[in-house]
C-alpha positions in Angstrom: -53.0 -193.8 82.5 -49.2 -193.7 83.2 -47.1 -190.9 81.8 -45.6 -191.9 78.4 -42.3 -190.1 79.1 -41.9 -192.0 82.3 -42.7 -195.3 80.6 -39.9 -194.8 78.1 -37.6 -193.2 80.7 -37.0 -190.0 78.8 -37.3 -186.3 79.4 -40.1 -184.3 77.9 -37.8 -182.5 75.6 -36.2 -185.7 74.2 -35.4 -185.6 70.5 -36.5 -188.3 68.0 -33.2 -190.3 68.2 -33.4 -190.4 72.0 -37.0 -191.5 71.8 -36.2 -194.3 69.4 -33.3 -195.5 71.5 -35.4 -195.6 74.6 -38.2 -197.4 72.8 -35.9 -200.0 71.4 -34.3 -200.7 74.8 -37.6 -201.0 76.6 -39.2 -203.1 73.8 -36.3 -205.5 73.9 -36.4 -205.7 77.7 -40.1 -206.5 77.8 -40.7 -208.3 74.5 -42.9 -211.4 74.9 -40.4 -213.6 73.1 -37.8 -212.7 75.8 -40.3 -213.1 78.6 -42.5 -216.1 77.8 -45.3 -216.8 80.2 -44.9 -213.4 81.9 -48.1 -211.4 81.7 -46.5 -208.4 83.5 -43.8 -208.1 80.9 -46.4 -208.4 78.1 -48.5 -205.6 79.6 -45.3 -203.5 80.0 -44.4 -204.2 76.3 -47.9 -202.9 75.3 -47.5 -199.8 77.4 -44.1 -199.1 75.8 -45.5 -199.6 72.3 -48.4 -197.3 73.0 -46.1 -194.6 74.5 -43.9 -194.8 71.4 -46.9 -194.7 69.0 -48.1 -191.4 70.6 -44.7 -189.7 71.2 -43.2 -190.6 67.8 -46.0 -188.9 65.9 -45.5 -185.1 66.0 -49.2 -184.2 66.0 -50.1 -186.8 68.6 -47.2 -185.8 70.8 -48.1 -182.1 70.6 -51.7 -182.9 71.6 -50.5 -185.2 74.4 -48.1 -182.6 75.7 -50.6 -179.8 75.5 -53.6 -181.5 77.0 -52.1 -184.2 79.2 -49.3 -182.3 80.8 -50.2 -178.7 80.6 -52.9 -177.1 82.7 -54.7 -174.9 80.2 -56.3 -173.0 83.1 -53.0 -172.1 84.7 -53.7 -174.0 87.9 -50.3 -175.6 88.3 -50.4 -178.8 86.4 -52.9 -181.4 85.1 -54.4 -183.7 87.6 -55.2 -187.4 87.4 -58.1 -188.8 85.5 -61.1 -189.6 87.6 -62.1 -193.0 86.2 -65.5 -194.5 86.5 -66.3 -198.1 85.4 -69.2 -198.2 82.9 -71.7 -201.0 82.5 -72.3 -200.7 78.8 -72.1 -203.2 76.0 -69.0 -201.5 74.4 -67.3 -199.4 77.2 -65.0 -200.3 80.0 -64.5 -197.0 81.7 -64.7 -193.2 81.3 -62.3 -190.8 82.8 -62.4 -187.0 83.1 -59.6 -184.7 84.0 -60.9 -181.3 85.2 -57.8 -179.2 84.8 -57.4 -179.9 81.1 -61.1 -180.6 80.3 -60.0 -184.0 78.8 -62.4 -186.9 78.6 -60.9 -190.4 78.1 -63.0 -193.3 77.0 -61.8 -196.9 77.1 -63.7 -199.4 74.9 -63.9 -203.2 75.4 -61.9 -203.7 72.2 -58.9 -202.0 73.9 -59.2 -198.7 72.1 -58.7 -195.6 74.2 -59.7 -192.1 72.9 -59.1 -188.7 74.5 -61.4 -185.9 73.7 -60.3 -182.3 74.4 -61.9 -179.2 75.7 -65.0 -181.1 76.9 -67.1 -179.2 79.4 -67.9 -181.1 82.6 -71.6 -181.1 81.8 -70.9 -183.3 78.7 -69.0 -185.8 80.8 -71.8 -185.9 83.3 -74.2 -186.5 80.4 -72.1 -189.4 79.3 -72.3 -190.9 82.7 -76.1 -190.5 82.8 -76.3 -192.0 79.3 -73.9 -194.9 80.0 -76.5 -197.4 78.8 -76.8 -195.4 75.6 -73.0 -195.0 75.3 -72.8 -195.5 71.5 -75.2 -192.7 70.7 -73.6 -190.3 73.1 -70.0 -191.1 72.0 -71.0 -190.4 68.4 -72.2 -187.0 69.6 -69.0 -186.3 71.5 -66.9 -187.4 68.5 -68.7 -185.0 66.3 -68.4 -182.1 68.7 -64.8 -182.3 70.1 -61.3 -182.8 68.9 -59.9 -186.2 69.8 -57.0 -188.6 69.3 -56.8 -192.4 69.6 -54.1 -193.5 72.0 
């Protein structure tokens, strides 16, 4: 997943007004009505909307900043998600970021959830249980804090 601050072209310490201005400019630039028959612009518009949804909510932004861009182990920055495609009836892919212990699950309906402080053995368990994904995800959801992106 791309960095939300980069998508909107703002600094990490941007205030609410700067965030709104950046969102409006990007949304206008990539809006489907201004870019008919352009799937790339439509995808970019969705990314901009998703970035704004997370960064405009103080609680989601705090979690995003803490777990997505801060290495809780002090190892010099969070790494990229290691994504694995999943052959399950309701999942598209699962990603795990070792530095921040963050598990990211993408569903076929387009929903993306991030679960925080998930030990590696839980992620490995999810991969082994990919065909039973719904049951295991219910377990993960009950055990760990999460946000929907």
